[in-house]
Every structure is written in C-alpha cells, then in structure tokens.
N, CA, C and O of each residue as an XYZ file, in Angstrom:
304
protein
N      -3.046     20.875    -46.693
C      -2.675     20.672    -45.306
C      -1.781     21.800    -44.849
O      -0.904     22.275    -45.571
N      -2.032     22.201    -43.645
C      -1.266     23.289    -43.070
C      -0.304     22.720    -42.032
O      -0.719     22.370    -40.927
N       0.987     22.625    -42.382
C       2.000     22.042    -41.508
C       2.739     23.101    -40.696
O       3.699     22.787    -39.993
N       2.309     24.318    -40.786
C       2.969     25.393    -40.058
C       2.388     25.464    -38.643
O       1.172     25.454    -38.446
N       3.284     25.534    -37.680
C       2.882     25.629    -36.279
C       2.874     27.098    -35.891
O       3.857     27.814    -36.079
N       1.775     27.521    -35.362
C       1.637     28.896    -34.915
C       2.159     28.990    -33.482
O       1.664     28.297    -32.593
N       3.149     29.837    -33.259
C       3.761     29.961    -31.932
C       2.747     30.418    -30.891
O       2.858     30.054    -29.720
N       1.778     31.197    -31.294
C       0.738     31.651    -30.363
C      -0.095     30.479    -29.849
O      -0.514     30.464    -28.692
N      -0.328     29.504    -30.716
C      -1.048     28.301    -30.287
C      -0.236     27.516    -29.258
O      -0.784     26.990    -28.289
N       1.049     27.444    -29.477
C       1.930     26.732    -28.554
C       1.942     27.440    -27.199
O       1.889     26.787    -26.157
N       2.009     28.760    -27.211
C       1.954     29.531    -25.969
C       0.631     29.293    -25.237
O       0.596     29.133    -24.017
N      -0.426     29.276    -25.994
C      -1.752     29.065    -25.412
C      -1.860     27.684    -24.768
O      -2.396     27.547    -23.668
N      -1.356     26.678    -25.447
C      -1.361     25.314    -24.908
C      -0.537     25.257    -23.620
O      -0.955     24.659    -22.629
N       0.635     25.886    -23.652
C       1.495     25.916    -22.471
C       0.792     26.591    -21.301
O       0.838     26.087    -20.179
N       0.151     27.710    -21.545
C      -0.535     28.446    -20.486
C      -1.690     27.631    -19.892
O      -1.903     27.640    -18.679
N      -2.421     26.939    -20.741
C      -3.507     26.085    -20.255
C      -2.968     24.964    -19.385
O      -3.542     24.639    -18.345
N      -1.869     24.380    -19.816
C      -1.265     23.291    -19.048
C      -0.739     23.793    -17.701
O      -0.840     23.087    -16.697
N      -0.186     24.991    -17.671
C       0.291     25.567    -16.415
C      -0.870     25.804    -15.446
O      -0.761     25.535    -14.249
N      -1.977     26.310    -15.981
C      -3.158     26.524    -15.147
C      -3.684     25.204    -14.599
O      -4.058     25.102    -13.431
N      -3.707     24.203    -15.463
C      -4.163     22.884    -15.043
C      -3.246     22.319    -13.958
O      -3.719     21.753    -12.973
N      -1.954     22.472    -14.139
C      -0.982     22.003    -13.150
C      -1.186     22.708    -11.817
O      -1.174     22.063    -10.768
N      -1.373     24.018    -11.844
C      -1.616     24.775    -10.609
C      -2.877     24.302     -9.901
O      -2.907     24.175     -8.677
N      -3.914     24.044    -10.685
C      -5.165     23.552    -10.116
C      -4.933     22.236     -9.376
O      -5.371     22.080     -8.236
N      -4.250     21.294    -10.017
C      -4.018     19.987     -9.401
C      -3.039     20.067     -8.231
O      -3.153     19.287     -7.286
N      -2.096     20.977     -8.274
C      -1.202     21.171     -7.130
C      -1.985     21.681     -5.919
O      -1.744     21.250     -4.791
N      -2.911     22.589     -6.155
C      -3.755     23.083     -5.068
C      -4.633     21.975     -4.498
O      -4.792     21.858     -3.283
N      -5.198     21.166     -5.387
C      -6.030     20.052     -4.942
C      -5.205     19.057     -4.126
O      -5.661     18.553     -3.100
N      -3.991     18.783     -4.594
C      -3.107     17.855     -3.895
C      -2.754     18.379     -2.505
O      -2.747     17.619     -1.536
N      -2.469     19.649     -2.408
C      -2.143     20.254     -1.110
C      -3.315     20.116     -0.146
O      -3.131     19.777      1.023
N      -4.519     20.380     -0.643
C      -5.718     20.249      0.181
C      -5.900     18.811      0.662
O      -6.204     18.571      1.830
N      -5.712     17.866     -0.242
C      -5.867     16.456      0.113
C      -4.794     16.007      1.099
O      -5.076     15.217      2.000
N      -3.576     16.496      0.941
C      -2.506     16.146      1.869
C      -2.812     16.666      3.269
O      -2.530     15.986      4.256
N      -3.383     17.859      3.364
C      -3.769     18.399      4.662
C      -4.861     17.541      5.298
O      -4.812     17.256      6.494
N      -5.833     17.136      4.507
C      -6.903     16.281      5.023
C      -6.341     14.944      5.488
O      -6.726     14.437      6.541
N      -5.426     14.371      4.701
C      -4.792     13.115      5.089
C      -4.041     13.258      6.407
O      -4.129     12.387      7.271
N      -3.313     14.343      6.560
C      -2.548     14.591      7.777
C      -3.461     14.568      8.996
O      -3.176     13.878      9.975
N      -4.556     15.320      8.941
C      -5.456     15.393     10.089
C      -6.202     14.089     10.320
O      -6.443     13.714     11.468
N      -6.570     13.391      9.255
C      -7.223     12.088      9.425
C      -6.283     11.080     10.094
O      -6.702     10.314     10.961
N      -5.016     11.088      9.688
C      -4.041     10.186     10.304
C      -3.862     10.511     11.785
O      -3.737      9.603     12.607
N      -3.850     11.797     12.131
C      -3.736     12.202     13.533
C      -4.958     11.746     14.324
O      -4.825     11.243     15.440
N      -6.150     11.921     13.751
C      -7.371     11.503     14.428
C      -7.403      9.987     14.634
O      -7.819      9.507     15.689
N      -6.966      9.244     13.629
C      -6.914      7.785     13.760
C      -5.937      7.396     14.854
O      -6.228      6.513     15.661
N      -4.788      8.043     14.888
C      -3.792      7.762     15.931
C      -4.338      8.043     17.320
O      -4.127      7.257     18.243
N      -5.033      9.153     17.474
C      -5.621      9.486     18.775
C      -6.684      8.468     19.169
O      -6.756      8.055     20.327
N      -7.504      8.067     18.212
C      -8.547      7.082     18.482
C      -7.944      5.750     18.888
O      -8.426      5.107     19.821
N      -6.896      5.332     18.194
C      -6.228      4.072     18.543
C      -5.609      4.155     19.936
O      -5.643      3.182     20.688
N      -5.046      5.305     20.282
C      -4.489      5.500     21.615
C      -5.574      5.371     22.679
O      -5.373      4.707     23.695
N      -6.720      6.004     22.449
C      -7.833      5.933     23.403
C      -8.306      4.494     23.564
O      -8.588      4.046     24.675
N      -8.392      3.777     22.456
C      -8.819      2.375     22.505
C      -7.838      1.554     23.339
O      -8.255      0.742     24.164
N      -6.543      1.759     23.131
C      -5.528      1.013     23.903
C      -5.625      1.323     25.385
O      -5.528      0.423     26.220
N      -5.817      2.596     25.716
C      -5.935      2.980     27.127
C      -7.138      2.303     27.756
O      -7.049      1.778     28.866
N      -8.263      2.313     27.053
C      -9.475      1.688     27.579
C      -9.272      0.181     27.719
O      -9.663     -0.406     28.728
N      -8.668     -0.443     26.720
C      -8.433     -1.892     26.789
C      -7.489     -2.240     27.938
O      -7.722     -3.223     28.641
N      -6.453     -1.473     28.139
C      -5.515     -1.744     29.227
C      -6.186     -1.543     30.582
O      -5.911     -2.284     31.526
N      -7.050     -0.564     30.682
C      -7.768     -0.328     31.929
C      -8.642     -1.524     32.258
O      -8.722     -1.934     33.416
N      -9.293     -2.082     31.262
C     -10.141     -3.249     31.484
C      -9.326     -4.482     31.844
O      -9.809     -5.344     32.578
N      -8.122     -4.580     31.350
C      -7.267     -5.724     31.654
C      -6.845     -5.691     33.113
O      -6.826     -6.729     33.775
N      -6.512     -4.527     33.617
C      -5.985     -4.405     34.971
C      -7.061     -4.444     36.041
O      -6.745     -4.689     37.206
N      -8.295     -4.216     35.699
C      -9.380     -4.253     36.670
C     -10.251     -5.476     36.424
O     -10.853     -5.631     35.361
N     -10.302     -6.327     37.417
C     -11.188     -7.476     37.337
C     -12.580     -7.024     37.759
O     -12.711     -6.039     38.486
N     -13.605     -7.714     37.324
C     -14.967     -7.304     37.675
C     -15.200     -7.172     39.174
O     -15.940     -6.287     39.605
N     -14.572     -8.049     39.988
C     -14.791     -7.967     41.433
C     -14.017     -6.808     42.068
O     -14.261     -6.474     43.227
N     -13.096     -6.195     41.336
C     -12.340     -5.057     41.846
C     -13.016     -3.727     41.543
O     -12.650     -2.695     42.106
N     -13.996     -3.753     40.659
C     -14.676     -2.525     40.278
C     -15.661     -2.158     41.373
O     -16.549     -2.941     41.708
N     -15.504     -0.976     41.924
C     -16.364     -0.508     43.006
C     -17.613      0.130     42.406
O     -17.529      1.032     41.572
N     -18.745     -0.346     42.837
C     -20.003      0.221     42.390
C     -20.481      1.175     43.468
O     -20.602      0.806     44.636
N     -20.746      2.380     43.070
C     -21.179      3.405     44.020
C     -22.678      3.584     43.880
O     -23.196      3.859     42.797
N     -23.346      3.424     44.979
C     -24.783      3.611     44.992
C     -25.071      4.996     45.554
O     -24.789      5.263     46.722
N     -25.618      5.859     44.751
C     -25.891      7.223     45.178
C     -26.932      7.308     46.273
O     -26.930      8.242     47.075
N     -27.810      6.341     46.301
C     -28.931      6.401     47.252
C     -28.601      5.729     48.573
O     -29.362      5.859     49.532
N     -27.503      5.026     48.648
C     -27.122      4.342     49.867
C     -26.561      5.364     50.855
O     -25.700      6.167     50.495
N     -27.038      5.337     52.080
C     -26.492      6.274     53.070
C     -25.196      5.727     53.650
O     -24.795      4.611     53.321
N     -24.563      6.466     54.472
C     -23.245      6.099     55.007
C     -23.283      4.910     55.934
O     -22.245      4.307     56.205
N     -24.466      4.556     56.431
C     -24.598      3.410     57.339
C     -24.729      2.098     56.567
O     -24.777      1.023     57.164
N     -24.787      2.190     55.242
C     -24.893      0.980     54.422
C     -26.310      0.542     54.189
O     -26.524     -0.575     53.718
N     -27.294      1.366     54.494
C     -28.698      1.009     54.291
C     -29.216      1.502     52.984
O     -30.384      1.284     52.662
C-alpha cells in the first residue's frame, strides 16, 4: 500500500475543484439574471391584469359606448 500523498495530485484536485466552482458560479449568475427578468415580467403582467380588472369594475355594461362605424351622423 502506498500511503504517501503526492502534492501534485492535491494541487490537481484543487485546480479541478476551482474550475468546477467557477463553472457553477457562472451558471448561478445566469440563472439569477433569468429569475430577475421573469419576476419583472410577472409583476408587469399582474399589473396589467389589475388595471384591466379595475377598468371592468368601474364600467357597467350599459355605460360602455358601442361605436358603429357604418352609422352616419344622423343615426341611420
């Protein structure tokens, strides 16, 4: 059995782990950016939904004016 630790092997292991760490840090940064923009898009969508819902609440069906493009100014 060889119980001697080769320092070069330890350096190699360390270097591989550093590369792996850098890879995952880059992946994490990319995912965080995607999360940021997705959260913003969801917030904007929810805002639009609220605006549309509030608009429908304040306008009753009989208050909505229907415009007929083909109707002339005399009402015919």
